[in-house]
C-alpha positions as CSV (number, residue, x, y, z in Angstrom):
1,M,140.6,-30.7,-29.3
2,T,138.1,-27.8,-29.1
3,V,136.4,-27.5,-25.7
4,S,132.9,-26.0,-25.7
5,P,132.3,-23.3,-23.1
6,V,130.3,-24.4,-20.1
7,D,126.7,-23.1,-20.0
8,L,126.3,-21.9,-16.4
9,H,122.6,-21.1,-16.8
10,D,120.2,-23.3,-15.0
11,P,117.3,-23.7,-17.4
12,H,114.9,-24.1,-14.4
13,F,116.0,-20.8,-12.8
14,F,113.8,-18.2,-14.5
15,A,110.7,-16.1,-13.9
16,V,107.5,-16.9,-15.7
17,T,105.2,-14.1,-16.8
18,T,101.5,-15.1,-17.2
19,P,98.2,-13.3,-17.4
20,V,96.5,-16.0,-15.2
21,L,98.0,-18.0,-12.4
22,R,97.4,-21.6,-13.4
23,R,97.7,-24.9,-11.5
24,A,100.6,-26.1,-13.7
25,Q,102.7,-23.0,-13.0
26,I,102.2,-23.3,-9.2
27,A,103.1,-27.0,-9.5
28,D,106.3,-26.0,-11.5
29,L,107.3,-23.5,-8.8
30,A,106.8,-26.1,-6.0
31,A,108.9,-28.7,-8.0
32,G,111.7,-26.2,-8.8
33,R,111.0,-26.1,-12.5
34,C,110.9,-22.3,-12.3
35,A,111.9,-19.8,-9.6
36,A,109.2,-17.1,-9.8
37,I,105.8,-16.3,-11.4
38,R,104.8,-12.8,-12.3
39,V,101.1,-11.9,-13.0
40,P,100.5,-8.3,-14.3
41,D,97.2,-6.7,-13.4
42,F,96.6,-9.4,-10.8
43,V,94.0,-7.1,-9.1
44,P,92.1,-4.4,-10.9
45,A,93.7,-1.0,-10.7
46,A,90.7,0.6,-8.9
47,L,90.9,-1.9,-6.1
48,C,94.7,-1.4,-5.7
49,D,94.2,2.3,-5.6
50,E,91.5,2.0,-2.9
51,V,93.9,0.0,-0.7
52,L,96.8,2.3,-1.4
53,D,94.8,5.5,-0.7
54,A,93.8,4.0,2.7
55,L,97.4,2.9,3.6
56,V,98.9,6.3,2.6
57,G,97.0,7.9,5.4
58,A,97.6,5.0,7.9
59,E,100.2,4.9,10.6
60,F,102.9,2.3,9.8
61,D,105.1,0.6,12.4
62,S,108.6,-0.7,11.8
63,Y,110.2,-4.1,12.2
64,G,112.6,-4.3,15.1
65,E,115.5,-2.1,14.0
66,E,118.1,-4.1,15.8
67,R,117.3,-7.1,13.5
68,V,116.0,-5.3,10.4
69,Y,118.2,-2.6,8.9
70,P,117.7,-0.5,6.9
71,Q,114.4,0.3,8.5
72,V,111.4,-1.4,6.9
73,M,107.9,0.0,7.6
74,R,104.9,-2.2,7.9
75,F,101.1,-2.1,8.5
76,G,100.0,-5.3,10.1
77,V,101.9,-8.1,11.7
78,G,104.5,-10.7,10.6
79,V,105.3,-13.8,12.5
80,S,109.0,-13.3,11.9
81,D,109.0,-10.4,14.3
82,H,107.6,-12.7,17.0
83,R,110.0,-15.5,16.9
84,E,111.8,-16.5,20.1
85,D,114.3,-19.3,20.2
86,G,112.6,-21.0,17.2
87,R,109.1,-20.7,18.6
88,V,106.2,-18.4,18.0
89,A,106.1,-15.9,21.0
90,D,102.9,-15.6,22.9
91,G,102.7,-11.9,22.0
92,Y,102.1,-12.8,18.3
93,W,98.5,-13.6,19.0
94,D,97.7,-10.2,20.5
95,A,99.5,-8.6,17.6
96,V,97.4,-10.6,15.2
97,E,94.2,-9.3,16.9
98,S,95.4,-5.7,16.9
99,S,96.3,-6.1,13.2
100,R,92.8,-7.3,12.3
101,K,91.3,-4.3,14.1
102,A,93.7,-1.9,12.3
103,W,92.9,-3.3,8.9
104,A,89.1,-3.2,9.7
105,A,89.5,0.5,10.7
106,L,90.6,1.3,7.2
107,D,87.0,0.7,6.2
108,L,87.8,-0.8,2.8
109,S,85.0,-2.1,0.6
110,F,86.7,-5.5,0.5
111,D,89.3,-7.6,2.2
112,P,92.4,-7.3,0.0
113,F,94.0,-10.5,1.4
114,E,90.9,-12.5,0.9
115,L,90.8,-11.2,-2.7
116,C,94.4,-12.3,-3.3
117,R,93.7,-15.7,-1.9
118,A,90.7,-16.1,-4.1
119,R,92.7,-15.1,-7.2
120,L,95.5,-17.5,-6.2
121,G,92.9,-20.3,-5.9
122,E,91.0,-19.7,-9.1
123,H,92.8,-22.6,-10.9
124,W,94.1,-24.5,-8.0
125,P,92.1,-27.7,-7.1
126,G,92.7,-27.5,-3.3
127,A,91.7,-24.9,-0.8
128,V,93.6,-21.6,-0.4
129,A,93.1,-20.4,3.2
130,V,94.7,-18.8,6.2
131,G,96.8,-21.4,8.1
132,T,96.3,-22.2,11.8
133,R,98.7,-23.0,14.6
134,D,97.3,-24.9,17.6
135,G,93.9,-24.3,16.2
136,K,94.3,-20.5,16.1
137,E,94.2,-18.6,12.8
138,M,97.5,-16.9,11.8
139,G,97.7,-13.4,10.5
140,A,96.5,-13.1,6.9
141,G,99.2,-10.7,5.6
142,V,101.0,-7.4,6.0
143,A,101.7,-4.3,4.0
144,R,105.4,-3.5,3.7
145,E,107.3,-0.4,2.7
146,P,111.0,-1.3,2.3
147,N,112.2,2.0,0.8
148,G,115.7,1.4,2.1
149,G,115.6,-2.1,0.7
150,F,115.9,-5.5,2.2
151,Q,119.2,-7.2,3.0
152,V,120.1,-10.4,1.3
153,H,118.3,-13.2,3.1
154,Y,116.2,-16.3,2.8
155,D,112.8,-17.3,4.3
156,D,112.2,-21.0,5.3
157,A,109.7,-21.7,8.0
158,S,111.1,-25.3,8.4
159,R,114.5,-23.8,9.4
160,E,113.4,-20.7,11.3
161,F,110.8,-22.4,13.5
162,S,111.3,-25.5,15.7
163,G,108.8,-28.2,14.6
164,A,105.9,-27.3,12.4
165,L,104.8,-23.7,12.1
166,L,101.3,-24.6,11.1
167,D,98.8,-27.4,11.9
168,A,99.8,-29.0,8.6
169,H,102.7,-30.7,6.9
170,L,104.3,-28.3,4.4
171,I,106.1,-29.7,1.4
172,A,106.9,-26.3,-0.3
173,Q,107.0,-22.7,0.6
174,F,106.3,-19.6,-1.5
175,A,106.3,-15.8,-0.9
176,F,103.6,-13.5,-2.4
177,N,103.7,-9.8,-3.1
178,L,101.1,-7.5,-4.7
179,Y,102.6,-4.2,-5.5
180,L,100.4,-1.2,-4.9
181,S,103.0,1.6,-5.3
182,V,106.5,1.5,-6.9
183,P,109.3,4.1,-7.0
184,E,110.5,5.9,-10.1
185,S,113.6,3.8,-9.9
186,G,115.1,1.1,-7.7
187,G,113.0,-1.2,-5.6
188,E,113.9,-4.3,-7.7
189,T,113.7,-7.8,-6.2
190,V,116.8,-9.8,-6.8
191,V,116.7,-13.6,-6.5
192,W,119.8,-15.8,-6.5
193,R,120.1,-19.5,-7.3
194,H,121.5,-20.2,-3.9
195,R,119.9,-21.8,-0.8
196,W,121.2,-21.7,2.7
197,S,124.0,-24.0,3.8
198,P,125.8,-24.0,7.2
199,A,128.9,-22.3,5.7
200,D,126.7,-19.3,4.9
201,E,126.5,-18.3,8.5
202,Q,130.0,-16.7,8.3
203,F,128.3,-14.0,6.2
204,R,125.4,-13.3,8.5
205,L,125.3,-9.7,9.7
206,P,125.6,-9.4,13.5
207,G,122.2,-9.5,15.1
208,S,120.4,-9.3,11.8
209,Y,118.1,-11.4,9.7
210,G,120.3,-10.6,6.7
211,F,123.6,-11.6,5.2
212,G,126.4,-9.8,3.4
213,E,126.0,-10.1,-0.3
214,A,129.2,-12.1,-0.5
215,V,127.1,-15.0,0.7
216,V,125.8,-15.6,-2.8
217,G,129.2,-15.5,-4.4
218,S,128.9,-16.0,-8.2
219,A,125.5,-17.6,-8.0
220,E,123.2,-17.0,-11.0
221,S,120.6,-14.4,-10.3
222,F,117.8,-12.4,-11.9
223,E,116.3,-9.0,-11.1
224,L,112.6,-8.1,-11.2
225,A,111.4,-4.5,-11.4
226,P,107.8,-4.4,-10.0
227,S,104.8,-2.7,-11.6
228,P,101.7,-1.4,-9.8
229,G,99.0,-4.1,-9.7
230,E,101.5,-6.9,-10.4
231,A,101.7,-10.0,-8.3
232,L,104.9,-11.9,-7.7
233,L,105.0,-15.5,-6.4
234,F,108.5,-16.9,-5.8
235,D,110.4,-19.5,-3.8
236,P,111.9,-17.5,-0.8
237,R,114.2,-20.3,0.1
238,N,116.4,-18.9,-2.6
239,F,118.4,-16.0,-1.2
240,H,116.8,-12.7,-2.3
241,A,117.0,-9.0,-1.6
242,V,115.2,-5.7,-2.4
243,R,117.2,-2.8,-3.8
244,P,116.7,0.7,-2.3
245,S,113.9,2.8,-3.8
246,R,114.5,6.2,-5.4
247,G,111.8,8.8,-6.1
248,G,108.7,7.2,-4.5
249,R,107.2,4.8,-2.0
250,R,107.4,1.0,-2.6
251,I,104.3,-0.4,-0.9
252,A,103.2,-4.0,-1.3
253,L,100.9,-6.5,0.3
254,G,102.6,-9.7,1.2
255,F,102.3,-13.0,2.9
256,S,103.9,-16.5,3.0
257,L,102.3,-19.6,1.5
258,G,102.8,-23.3,2.1
259,L,101.8,-26.1,-0.1
260,T,100.6,-29.0,2.2
261,D,100.8,-32.8,1.6
262,T,97.1,-32.8,1.1
263,G,97.2,-30.3,-1.7
264,E,96.0,-27.2,0.2
265,I,97.7,-23.8,0.0
266,L,97.9,-22.2,3.4
267,V,99.0,-18.6,4.0
268,W,100.4,-16.7,7.0
269,G,101.6,-13.2,7.8
């Protein structure tokens, strides 16, 4: 008897490339019928250049180096750096206000996060807006420069925060990146078809957000090399990482998104 080889590829685990982000594609991502969506030229090059030129001269901070290593530079605030025992620390709100003032001081001719939300919502029937917690608006997003890469990790607000992070019931979570600058080589995003399970904690790096790469074992993966002006929308509950950059800065705007049970898409930084 001849035994056919087993096909280990999950037909739903792939990245879609599209010129326009449509409702059906976002729905597919939420339902797990794809794992990522790439949109080249998501924002006109001139607008990307305006933001990049402003950021190149701006002073970046770093995430807490005890938790995030290699060092990742950022402009703006992320709620993940203000998490204490599963709750949002009070200092987050002061950091959000400081972040808004810092972005305003760049004196851009437009709000880049507002533009990204508008583009995301062009073909979505519900609202795309900044989420709130206890009636207070969350941060809209952050610019990140992970030239040393990101460790293997996952992002899942329902696991990382006790109770609901937002004043809404989320049924799916996405991550969004708009690439402003990319290195000559490296800087790829790698996504594995593997979600967290309790057994994965044995691979967590001490005191870190990340895991040793052995956590993903032989799980199927794909690798995405970013291009300037390209947007990437993916499911961050899959383990993912960013490879170190070589020969240039990797700067991207980013934020998290949640699809609510009322059909809205809410974002937070």
